[in-house]
Structures are given as C-alpha cells and as structure tokens.
N, CA, C and O atoms as CSV, one atom per row, in Angstrom:
chain,resi,resn,atom,element,x,y,z
A,1,MET,N,N,64.569,-82.547,-91.985
A,1,MET,CA,C,64.108,-81.279,-91.447
A,1,MET,C,C,62.618,-81.363,-91.181
A,1,MET,O,O,61.864,-82.014,-91.904
A,2,ASP,N,N,62.234,-80.708,-90.157
A,2,ASP,CA,C,60.812,-80.727,-89.850
A,2,ASP,C,C,60.084,-79.651,-90.659
A,2,ASP,O,O,60.697,-78.649,-91.027
A,3,PRO,N,N,58.834,-79.828,-90.933
A,3,PRO,CA,C,58.093,-78.895,-91.790
A,3,PRO,C,C,57.864,-77.524,-91.149
A,3,PRO,O,O,57.664,-76.548,-91.872
A,4,ILE,N,N,57.885,-77.420,-89.840
A,4,ILE,CA,C,57.653,-76.123,-89.182
A,4,ILE,C,C,58.839,-75.185,-89.426
A,4,ILE,O,O,58.631,-74.008,-89.720
A,5,SER,N,N,60.055,-75.670,-89.312
A,5,SER,CA,C,61.218,-74.812,-89.549
A,5,SER,C,C,61.298,-74.401,-91.028
A,5,SER,O,O,61.743,-73.296,-91.337
A,6,LEU,N,N,60.871,-75.280,-91.936
A,6,LEU,CA,C,60.819,-74.905,-93.347
A,6,LEU,C,C,59.799,-73.798,-93.590
A,6,LEU,O,O,60.062,-72.870,-94.354
A,7,LEU,N,N,58.640,-73.888,-92.948
A,7,LEU,CA,C,57.617,-72.845,-93.098
A,7,LEU,C,C,58.084,-71.517,-92.491
A,7,LEU,O,O,57.845,-70.459,-93.073
A,8,VAL,N,N,58.733,-71.560,-91.354
A,8,VAL,CA,C,59.232,-70.335,-90.722
A,8,VAL,C,C,60.323,-69.717,-91.589
A,8,VAL,O,O,60.344,-68.499,-91.767
A,9,GLY,N,N,61.210,-70.510,-92.119
A,9,GLY,CA,C,62.262,-69.989,-92.989
A,9,GLY,C,C,61.696,-69.403,-94.272
A,9,GLY,O,O,62.138,-68.342,-94.715
A,10,GLY,N,N,60.723,-70.079,-94.875
A,10,GLY,CA,C,60.072,-69.571,-96.086
A,10,GLY,C,C,59.326,-68.278,-95.816
A,10,GLY,O,O,59.344,-67.368,-96.644
A,11,ALA,N,N,58.663,-68.186,-94.656
A,11,ALA,CA,C,57.936,-66.961,-94.296
A,11,ALA,C,C,58.914,-65.808,-94.083
A,11,ALA,O,O,58.651,-64.688,-94.520
A,12,LEU,N,N,60.033,-66.067,-93.422
A,12,LEU,CA,C,61.037,-65.008,-93.221
A,12,LEU,C,C,61.619,-64.545,-94.553
A,12,LEU,O,O,61.851,-63.354,-94.757
A,13,LEU,N,N,61.849,-65.484,-95.448
A,13,LEU,CA,C,62.356,-65.126,-96.771
A,13,LEU,C,C,61.345,-64.269,-97.528
A,13,LEU,O,O,61.726,-63.278,-98.151
A,14,ALA,N,N,60.079,-64.632,-97.485
A,14,ALA,CA,C,59.036,-63.879,-98.182
A,14,ALA,C,C,58.866,-62.483,-97.575
A,14,ALA,O,O,58.732,-61.500,-98.305
A,15,VAL,N,N,58.871,-62.396,-96.247
A,15,VAL,CA,C,58.743,-61.087,-95.599
A,15,VAL,C,C,59.933,-60.193,-95.940
A,15,VAL,O,O,59.752,-58.999,-96.175
A,16,GLY,N,N,61.131,-60.740,-95.971
A,16,GLY,CA,C,62.308,-59.963,-96.336
A,16,GLY,C,C,62.266,-59.499,-97.786
A,16,GLY,O,O,62.653,-58.373,-98.097
A,17,PHE,N,N,61.793,-60.377,-98.676
A,17,PHE,CA,C,61.706,-59.996,-100.084
A,17,PHE,C,C,60.675,-58.895,-100.292
A,17,PHE,O,O,60.947,-57.915,-100.985
A,18,VAL,N,N,59.501,-59.046,-99.700
A,18,VAL,CA,C,58.443,-58.036,-99.861
A,18,VAL,C,C,58.853,-56.732,-99.203
A,18,VAL,O,O,58.616,-55.659,-99.758
A,19,GLY,N,N,59.461,-56.809,-98.034
A,19,GLY,CA,C,59.915,-55.574,-97.358
A,19,GLY,C,C,60.997,-54.850,-98.143
A,19,GLY,O,O,61.005,-53.620,-98.187
A,20,GLY,N,N,61.897,-55.578,-98.755
A,20,GLY,CA,C,62.936,-54.946,-99.560
A,20,GLY,C,C,62.418,-54.399,-100.874
A,20,GLY,O,O,62.915,-53.395,-101.384
A,21,ARG,N,N,61.417,-55.068,-101.415
A,21,ARG,CA,C,60.867,-54.645,-102.706
A,21,ARG,C,C,60.064,-53.352,-102.584
A,21,ARG,O,O,60.191,-52.461,-103.424
A,22,PHE,N,N,59.252,-53.246,-101.558
A,22,PHE,CA,C,58.386,-52.074,-101.413
A,22,PHE,C,C,58.956,-51.004,-100.494
A,22,PHE,O,O,58.481,-49.869,-100.518
A,23,GLY,N,N,59.933,-51.321,-99.706
A,23,GLY,CA,C,60.457,-50.364,-98.745
A,23,GLY,C,C,61.685,-49.606,-99.190
A,23,GLY,O,O,62.186,-48.771,-98.437
A,24,ARG,N,N,62.194,-49.863,-100.392
A,24,ARG,CA,C,63.413,-49.189,-100.810
A,24,ARG,C,C,63.125,-47.744,-101.219
A,24,ARG,O,O,62.025,-47.403,-101.653
A,25,ARG,N,N,64.127,-46.934,-101.068
A,25,ARG,CA,C,64.010,-45.516,-101.401
A,25,ARG,C,C,64.467,-45.289,-102.827
A,25,ARG,O,O,65.364,-45.968,-103.326
A,26,ARG,N,N,63.853,-44.351,-103.455
A,26,ARG,CA,C,64.265,-43.955,-104.799
A,26,ARG,C,C,65.292,-42.841,-104.670
A,26,ARG,O,O,65.014,-41.805,-104.065
A,27,ALA,N,N,66.452,-43.043,-105.222
A,27,ALA,CA,C,67.506,-42.042,-105.151
A,27,ALA,C,C,67.226,-40.937,-106.174
A,27,ALA,O,O,66.864,-41.212,-107.319
A,28,ALA,N,N,67.399,-39.693,-105.744
A,28,ALA,CA,C,67.217,-38.561,-106.643
A,28,ALA,C,C,68.379,-38.520,-107.628
A,28,ALA,O,O,69.509,-38.841,-107.260
A,29,PRO,N,N,68.121,-38.133,-108.862
A,29,PRO,CA,C,69.225,-38.056,-109.818
A,29,PRO,C,C,70.192,-36.950,-109.411
A,29,PRO,O,O,69.763,-35.919,-108.893
A,30,PRO,N,N,71.477,-37.146,-109.635
A,30,PRO,CA,C,72.442,-36.122,-109.231
A,30,PRO,C,C,72.267,-34.868,-110.074
A,30,PRO,O,O,71.876,-34.960,-111.238
A,31,PRO,N,N,72.550,-33.696,-109.506
A,31,PRO,CA,C,72.415,-32.466,-110.284
A,31,PRO,C,C,73.451,-32.431,-111.402
A,31,PRO,O,O,74.532,-33.002,-111.260
A,32,PRO,N,N,73.135,-31.770,-112.506
A,32,PRO,CA,C,74.104,-31.712,-113.600
A,32,PRO,C,C,75.353,-30.935,-113.183
A,32,PRO,O,O,75.265,-29.922,-112.488
A,33,VAL,N,N,76.491,-31.414,-113.607
A,33,VAL,CA,C,77.755,-30.802,-113.241
A,33,VAL,C,C,78.155,-29.814,-114.336
A,33,VAL,O,O,78.234,-30.180,-115.509
A,34,THR,N,N,78.405,-28.566,-113.952
A,34,THR,CA,C,78.839,-27.552,-114.899
A,34,THR,C,C,80.337,-27.375,-114.751
A,34,THR,O,O,80.808,-27.045,-113.663
A,35,PRO,N,N,81.107,-27.586,-115.824
A,35,PRO,CA,C,82.555,-27.395,-115.718
A,35,PRO,C,C,82.890,-25.924,-115.529
A,35,PRO,O,O,82.433,-25.070,-116.289
A,36,LEU,N,N,83.688,-25.634,-114.513
A,36,LEU,CA,C,84.050,-24.261,-114.185
A,36,LEU,C,C,85.554,-24.089,-114.219
A,36,LEU,O,O,86.315,-25.037,-114.028
A,37,CYS,N,N,85.961,-22.864,-114.466
A,37,CYS,CA,C,87.368,-22.484,-114.408
A,37,CYS,C,C,87.728,-22.207,-112.948
A,37,CYS,O,O,86.859,-22.249,-112.076
A,38,GLY,N,N,88.966,-21.932,-112.686
A,38,GLY,CA,C,89.387,-21.596,-111.337
A,38,GLY,C,C,88.770,-20.299,-110.839
A,38,GLY,O,O,88.649,-20.092,-109.632
A,39,CYS,N,N,88.377,-19.422,-111.762
A,39,CYS,CA,C,87.764,-18.156,-111.360
A,39,CYS,C,C,86.281,-18.320,-111.080
A,39,CYS,O,O,85.647,-17.384,-110.592
A,40,GLY,N,N,85.706,-19.484,-111.376
A,40,GLY,CA,C,84.298,-19.726,-111.114
A,40,GLY,C,C,83.400,-19.477,-112.296
A,40,GLY,O,O,82.178,-19.531,-112.152
A,41,HIS,N,N,83.954,-19.207,-113.462
A,41,HIS,CA,C,83.162,-18.960,-114.656
A,41,HIS,C,C,83.280,-20.137,-115.621
A,41,HIS,O,O,84.234,-20.913,-115.560
A,42,THR,N,N,82.305,-20.255,-116.505
A,42,THR,CA,C,82.277,-21.356,-117.466
A,42,THR,C,C,83.137,-21.041,-118.689
A,42,THR,O,O,83.643,-19.929,-118.838
A,43,LEU,N,N,83.292,-22.041,-119.561
A,43,LEU,CA,C,84.082,-21.863,-120.773
A,43,LEU,C,C,83.461,-20.824,-121.697
A,43,LEU,O,O,84.180,-20.152,-122.436
A,44,SER,N,N,82.147,-20.682,-121.669
A,44,SER,CA,C,81.486,-19.730,-122.555
A,44,SER,C,C,81.800,-18.283,-122.199
A,44,SER,O,O,81.564,-17.393,-123.015
A,45,GLN,N,N,82.320,-18.025,-121.019
A,45,GLN,CA,C,82.665,-16.665,-120.626
A,45,GLN,C,C,84.144,-16.363,-120.838
A,45,GLN,O,O,84.637,-15.338,-120.369
A,46,HIS,N,N,84.846,-17.228,-121.528
A,46,HIS,CA,C,86.258,-17.011,-121.844
A,46,HIS,C,C,86.417,-16.859,-123.353
A,46,HIS,O,O,85.740,-17.537,-124.126
A,47,ASP,N,N,87.295,-15.985,-123.759
A,47,ASP,CA,C,87.572,-15.778,-125.172
A,47,ASP,C,C,88.369,-16.971,-125.691
A,47,ASP,O,O,89.343,-17.376,-125.057
A,48,ARG,N,N,87.977,-17.544,-126.833
A,48,ARG,CA,C,88.625,-18.753,-127.348
A,48,ARG,C,C,90.054,-18.502,-127.824
A,48,ARG,O,O,90.912,-19.372,-127.675
A,49,GLN,N,N,90.324,-17.324,-128.395
A,49,GLN,CA,C,91.659,-17.065,-128.932
A,49,GLN,C,C,92.656,-16.717,-127.826
A,49,GLN,O,O,93.778,-17.223,-127.827
A,50,THR,N,N,92.265,-15.875,-126.900
A,50,THR,CA,C,93.202,-15.410,-125.875
A,50,THR,C,C,93.028,-16.123,-124.539
A,50,THR,O,O,93.871,-15.978,-123.654
A,51,ASP,N,N,91.955,-16.887,-124.375
A,51,ASP,CA,C,91.627,-17.597,-123.124
A,51,ASP,C,C,91.388,-16.670,-121.940
A,51,ASP,O,O,91.328,-17.145,-120.806
A,52,THR,N,N,91.252,-15.383,-122.156
A,52,THR,CA,C,90.983,-14.469,-121.045
A,52,THR,C,C,89.495,-14.442,-120.756
A,52,THR,O,O,88.672,-14.678,-121.641
A,53,CYS,N,N,89.163,-14.154,-119.522
A,53,CYS,CA,C,87.777,-14.130,-119.069
A,53,CYS,C,C,87.218,-12.726,-119.268
A,53,CYS,O,O,87.853,-11.742,-118.889
A,54,TYR,N,N,86.035,-12.633,-119.859
A,54,TYR,CA,C,85.431,-11.327,-120.043
A,54,TYR,C,C,84.202,-11.124,-119.159
A,54,TYR,O,O,83.401,-10.226,-119.421
A,55,ALA,N,N,84.041,-11.929,-118.135
A,55,ALA,CA,C,82.949,-11.755,-117.187
A,55,ALA,C,C,83.297,-10.635,-116.207
A,55,ALA,O,O,84.454,-10.233,-116.089
A,56,GLU,N,N,82.286,-10.146,-115.515
A,56,GLU,CA,C,82.498,-9.083,-114.536
A,56,GLU,C,C,82.156,-9.604,-113.146
A,56,GLU,O,O,81.272,-10.444,-112.980
A,57,LEU,N,N,82.867,-9.094,-112.160
A,57,LEU,CA,C,82.659,-9.483,-110.769
A,57,LEU,C,C,82.078,-8.314,-109.996
A,57,LEU,O,O,82.377,-7.155,-110.285
A,58,ARG,N,N,81.257,-8.619,-109.027
A,58,ARG,CA,C,80.651,-7.592,-108.178
A,58,ARG,C,C,81.543,-7.379,-106.964
A,58,ARG,O,O,81.792,-8.313,-106.201
A,59,ARG,N,N,82.019,-6.165,-106.785
A,59,ARG,CA,C,82.882,-5.822,-105.652
A,59,ARG,C,C,82.277,-4.679,-104.858
A,59,ARG,O,O,81.717,-3.741,-105.426
A,60,ASP,N,N,82.392,-4.763,-103.561
A,60,ASP,CA,C,81.952,-3.667,-102.707
A,60,ASP,C,C,82.976,-2.544,-102.762
A,60,ASP,O,O,84.181,-2.793,-102.801
A,61,THR,N,N,82.495,-1.315,-102.767
A,61,THR,CA,C,83.392,-0.163,-102.745
A,61,THR,C,C,83.186,0.597,-101.447
A,61,THR,O,O,82.090,0.619,-100.887
A,62,PHE,N,N,84.255,1.216,-100.983
A,62,PHE,CA,C,84.233,1.959,-99.734
A,62,PHE,C,C,84.809,3.344,-99.977
A,62,PHE,O,O,85.657,3.533,-100.850
A,63,ASP,N,N,84.337,4.318,-99.189
A,63,ASP,CA,C,84.881,5.673,-99.326
A,63,ASP,C,C,86.150,5.806,-98.492
A,63,ASP,O,O,86.624,4.828,-97.912
A,64,LYS,N,N,86.698,7.019,-98.432
A,64,LYS,CA,C,87.969,7.230,-97.733
A,64,LYS,C,C,87.860,6.991,-96.234
A,64,LYS,O,O,88.862,6.698,-95.581
A,65,ARG,N,N,86.678,7.111,-95.690
A,65,ARG,CA,C,86.502,6.914,-94.250
A,65,ARG,C,C,86.198,5.455,-93.905
A,65,ARG,O,O,86.014,5.123,-92.734
A,66,GLY,N,N,86.142,4.584,-94.914
A,66,GLY,CA,C,85.927,3.162,-94.662
A,66,GLY,C,C,84.477,2.753,-94.644
A,66,GLY,O,O,84.172,1.615,-94.285
A,67,ARG,N,N,83.567,3.635,-95.016
A,67,ARG,CA,C,82.149,3.301,-95.046
A,67,ARG,C,C,81.790,2.697,-96.400
A,67,ARG,O,O,82.393,3.022,-97.422
A,68,TRP,N,N,80.808,1.823,-96.385
A,68,TRP,CA,C,80.384,1.169,-97.617
A,68,TRP,C,C,79.757,2.206,-98.540
A,68,TRP,O,O,78.874,2.958,-98.127
A,69,ALA,N,N,80.213,2.247,-99.791
A,69,ALA,CA,C,79.739,3.265,-100.719
A,69,ALA,C,C,78.922,2.676,-101.861
A,69,ALA,O,O,78.388,3.432,-102.671
A,70,GLY,N,N,78.806,1.374,-101.953
A,70,GLY,CA,C,78.014,0.775,-103.018
A,70,GLY,C,C,78.735,-0.404,-103.641
A,70,GLY,O,O,79.620,-1.017,-103.044
A,71,VAL,N,N,78.325,-0.695,-104.853
A,71,VAL,CA,C,78.850,-1.855,-105.567
A,71,VAL,C,C,79.449,-1.390,-106.883
A,71,VAL,O,O,78.879,-0.542,-107.570
A,72,ALA,N,N,80.592,-1.945,-107.229
A,72,ALA,CA,C,81.220,-1.664,-108.516
A,72,ALA,C,C,81.424,-2.983,-109.247
A,72,ALA,O,O,81.744,-4.001,-108.634
A,73,TRP,N,N,81.239,-2.956,-110.555
A,73,TRP,CA,C,81.473,-4.138,-111.389
A,73,TRP,C,C,82.842,-4.010,-112.017
A,73,TRP,O,O,83.104,-3.063,-112.759
A,74,VAL,N,N,83.724,-4.963,-111.722
A,74,VAL,CA,C,85.095,-4.933,-112.229
A,74,VAL,C,C,85.319,-6.155,-113.112
A,74,VAL,O,O,84.680,-7.186,-112.903
A,75,PRO,N,N,86.213,-6.062,-114.097
A,75,PRO,CA,C,86.475,-7.233,-114.943
A,75,PRO,C,C,87.172,-8.344,-114.153
A,75,PRO,O,O,87.925,-8.085,-113.215
A,76,CYS,N,N,86.897,-9.586,-114.560
A,76,CYS,CA,C,87.524,-10.740,-113.914
A,76,CYS,C,C,89.017,-10.733,-114.240
A,76,CYS,O,O,89.414,-10.370,-115.347
A,77,THR,N,N,89.832,-11.133,-113.280
A,77,THR,CA,C,91.282,-11.106,-113.455
A,77,THR,C,C,91.855,-12.432,-113.949
A,77,THR,O,O,93.071,-12.621,-113.958
A,78,CYS,N,N,90.984,-13.345,-114.358
A,78,CYS,CA,C,91.446,-14.642,-114.870
A,78,CYS,C,C,92.187,-14.429,-116.182
A,78,CYS,O,O,91.700,-13.714,-117.057
A,79,ARG,N,N,93.357,-15.039,-116.330
A,79,ARG,CA,C,94.167,-14.852,-117.533
A,79,ARG,C,C,94.150,-16.044,-118.465
A,79,ARG,O,O,94.568,-15.933,-119.617
A,80,GLN,N,N,93.671,-17.189,-117.986
A,80,GLN,CA,C,93.628,-18.370,-118.839
A,80,GLN,C,C,92.590,-19.338,-118.295
A,80,GLN,O,O,92.486,-19.526,-117.083
A,81,TYR,N,N,91.828,-19.946,-119.180
A,81,TYR,CA,C,90.852,-20.947,-118.788
A,81,TYR,C,C,91.584,-22.229,-118.416
A,81,TYR,O,O,92.326,-22.779,-119.229
A,82,VAL,N,N,91.379,-22.706,-117.193
A,82,VAL,CA,C,92.077,-23.899,-116.725
A,82,VAL,C,C,91.111,-25.048,-116.440
A,82,VAL,O,O,91.514,-26.065,-115.875
A,83,GLY,N,N,89.856,-24.900,-116.820
A,83,GLY,CA,C,88.874,-25.945,-116.579
A,83,GLY,C,C,88.965,-27.042,-117.625
A,83,GLY,O,O,89.868,-27.034,-118.462
A,84,PRO,N,N,88.036,-27.981,-117.580
A,84,PRO,CA,C,88.052,-29.078,-118.552
A,84,PRO,C,C,87.734,-28.576,-119.951
A,84,PRO,O,O,86.882,-27.704,-120.126
A,85,ARG,N,N,88.418,-29.127,-120.945
A,85,ARG,CA,C,88.229,-28.753,-122.346
A,85,ARG,C,C,87.155,-29.636,-122.984
A,85,ARG,O,O,86.989,-30.791,-122.590
A,86,PRO,N,N,86.431,-29.105,-123.959
A,86,PRO,CA,C,85.489,-29.963,-124.701
A,86,PRO,C,C,86.246,-31.072,-125.424
A,86,PRO,O,O,87.388,-30.881,-125.843
A,87,ILE,N,N,85.618,-32.207,-125.563
A,87,ILE,CA,C,86.292,-33.382,-126.108
A,87,ILE,C,C,86.694,-33.184,-127.565
A,87,ILE,O,O,87.684,-33.768,-128.007
A,88,ASP,N,N,85.949,-32.371,-128.330
A,88,ASP,CA,C,86.313,-32.182,-129.727
A,88,ASP,C,C,87.576,-31.351,-129.876
A,88,ASP,O,O,88.274,-31.487,-130.881
A,89,GLU,N,N,87.892,-30.500,-128.916
A,89,GLU,CA,C,89.132,-29.739,-128.982
A,89,GLU,C,C,90.341,-30.575,-128.585
A,89,GLU,O,O,91.465,-30.259,-128.974
A,90,VAL,N,N,90.126,-31.624,-127.824
A,90,VAL,CA,C,91.236,-32.453,-127.369
A,90,VAL,C,C,91.704,-33.391,-128.478
A,90,VAL,O,O,92.904,-33.529,-128.713
A,91,PHE,N,N,90.761,-34.031,-129.157
A,91,PHE,CA,C,91.127,-35.060,-130.124
A,91,PHE,C,C,91.216,-34.568,-131.559
A,91,PHE,O,O,91.990,-35.119,-132.341
A,92,ALA,N,N,90.450,-33.552,-131.929
A,92,ALA,CA,C,90.455,-33.075,-133.315
A,92,ALA,C,C,90.881,-31.607,-133.336
A,92,ALA,O,O,90.188,-30.761,-132.771
A,93,PRO,N,N,92.000,-31.293,-133.974
A,93,PRO,CA,C,92.406,-29.886,-134.049
A,93,PRO,C,C,91.457,-29.117,-134.966
A,93,PRO,O,O,90.758,-29.711,-135.786
A,94,ARG,N,N,91.438,-27.822,-134.823
A,94,ARG,CA,C,90.582,-27.010,-135.656
A,94,ARG,C,C,91.084,-27.047,-137.089
A,94,ARG,O,O,92.287,-26.958,-137.336
A,95,LEU,N,N,90.161,-27.177,-138.031
A,95,LEU,CA,C,90.528,-27.289,-139.434
A,95,LEU,C,C,90.705,-25.928,-140.092
A,95,LEU,O,O,91.530,-25.781,-140.995
A,96,LEU,N,N,89.958,-24.952,-139.662
A,96,LEU,CA,C,90.035,-23.632,-140.253
A,96,LEU,C,C,91.023,-22.776,-139.479
A,96,LEU,O,O,91.168,-22.946,-138.269
A,97,PRO,N,N,91.703,-21.861,-140.154
A,97,PRO,CA,C,92.599,-20.961,-139.430
A,97,PRO,C,C,91.785,-20.006,-138.573
A,97,PRO,O,O,90.617,-19.761,-138.874
A,98,PRO,N,N,92.365,-19.465,-137.523
A,98,PRO,CA,C,91.609,-18.540,-136.675
A,98,PRO,C,C,91.236,-17.287,-137.461
A,98,PRO,O,O,91.955,-16.857,-138.363
A,99,ALA,N,N,90.105,-16.720,-137.096
A,99,ALA,CA,C,89.627,-15.520,-137.772
A,99,ALA,C,C,90.484,-14.334,-137.385
A,99,ALA,O,O,90.773,-14.127,-136.206
A,100,VAL,N,N,90.891,-13.556,-138.372
A,100,VAL,CA,C,91.703,-12.368,-138.136
A,100,VAL,C,C,90.799,-11.155,-138.251
A,100,VAL,O,O,90.138,-10.962,-139.272
A,101,ASP,N,N,90.769,-10.358,-137.234
A,101,ASP,CA,C,89.902,-9.173,-137.251
A,101,ASP,C,C,90.598,-7.986,-137.853
A,101,ASP,O,O,90.011,-6.908,-137.944
C-alpha cells in the first residue's frame, strides 16, 4: 500500500471519530410514568378495601333550554381499580386482617 492512501484513510477515521464524539446529541431522560386506572386516576384515589374511586370529575351543566349553566363536580363512576398493582401486593399477602370500622 502506498503511504498516501494510508494517510487519507487515517485522516478520515480521525475526522469520523472526532465528529461522532463531539457531535452527538444528549437524549433527554424520559418523563416518569404514573400508573393510572381506566378512569384516569391513580391508585391513591381508590379505596383499598372496596376498590371504588372516590375522586370527583368536572362536568358541564346545562339548563332546560340547553344553555351552559356552569360546572358541577360529580363522583367518579369507576367501580374497580384496573391499573397496575404495587409489587408488594402481588407477591406478599397482607399479614394483618383488614380494619373493621
């Protein structure tokens, strides 16, 4: 091999290495994922014993003539939490009996 082609190949390799080293983009970390139920609420808004949702939803209200009358807060109609369960509830059952009110 002639020395000129070796120098050109070495220069191309060096330029590619330096360009890749300093020209790469830093990827932003992904946003944290919050586990949600089908109703859009988290596990903390569901009762542990009955699994019902106690969050409230904002609904528009209308009068008899169909005009917008304001906003009403109604209870969520979710009847059971269907989102992902915490890992400690999956593998280890609760040791204490449920609290009786």
